[in-house]
Structures are given as C-alpha cells and as structure tokens.
PAVO-231537 format. One line per 4 residues: number of its first residue (from 0); for each residue x, y, z of C-alpha. Coordinates in nm, 3 decimals. Example, Ala and Ser with C-alpha at 12.3 -4.5 7.8 and 13.67 -1.06 7.14 Angstrom:
BEGIN
0	1.230,-0.450,0.780 ~ 1.367,-0.106,0.714
***
This chain:
BEGIN
0	0.000,0.000,0.000 ~ 0.287,0.236,0.080 ~ 0.443,0.171,-0.263 ~ 0.111,0.263,-0.429
4	0.101,0.585,-0.229 ~ 0.457,0.670,-0.328 ~ 0.361,0.630,-0.696 ~ 0.057,0.855,-0.651
8	0.211,1.106,-0.413 ~ -0.027,1.378,-0.539 ~ -0.338,1.175,-0.464 ~ -0.267,0.998,-0.132
12	-0.204,1.311,0.080 ~ -0.526,1.465,-0.055 ~ -0.728,1.154,0.031 ~ -0.574,1.138,0.379
16	-0.634,1.511,0.434 ~ -0.998,1.481,0.325 ~ -1.047,1.183,0.559 ~ -0.881,1.374,0.846
20	-1.110,1.677,0.796 ~ -1.418,1.453,0.792 ~ -1.309,1.285,1.116 ~ -1.248,1.619,1.291
24	-1.578,1.759,1.160 ~ -1.774,1.457,1.289 ~ -1.604,1.476,1.631 ~ -1.681,1.848,1.659
28	-2.040,1.786,1.550 ~ -2.086,1.515,1.814 ~ -1.938,1.735,2.088 ~ -2.177,2.016,1.993
32	-2.473,1.777,2.004 ~ -2.367,1.660,2.351 ~ -2.356,2.021,2.475 ~ -2.708,2.087,2.347
36	-2.842,1.777,2.525
***
C-alpha cells in the first residue's frame, strides 16, 4: 500500500487530508450535540 502511495504522491495526501477533515468535523459535530443535550 505504501508503494502505491509513493507512486501517486499527489493523490494519497489529498485523500488522507480529506479523511482527516471529515473525522475532525464529525467529532466536533458530536461534541456540539452533547452540549445541546
């Protein structure tokens, strides 16, 4: 898998970054929902 990422260096970081943002967004959303309740 690492070798595939090295070949597509332009794509892998973008996919990882998009996944990271989604994770942070979901965590923030859940924390906000907990505060409201």
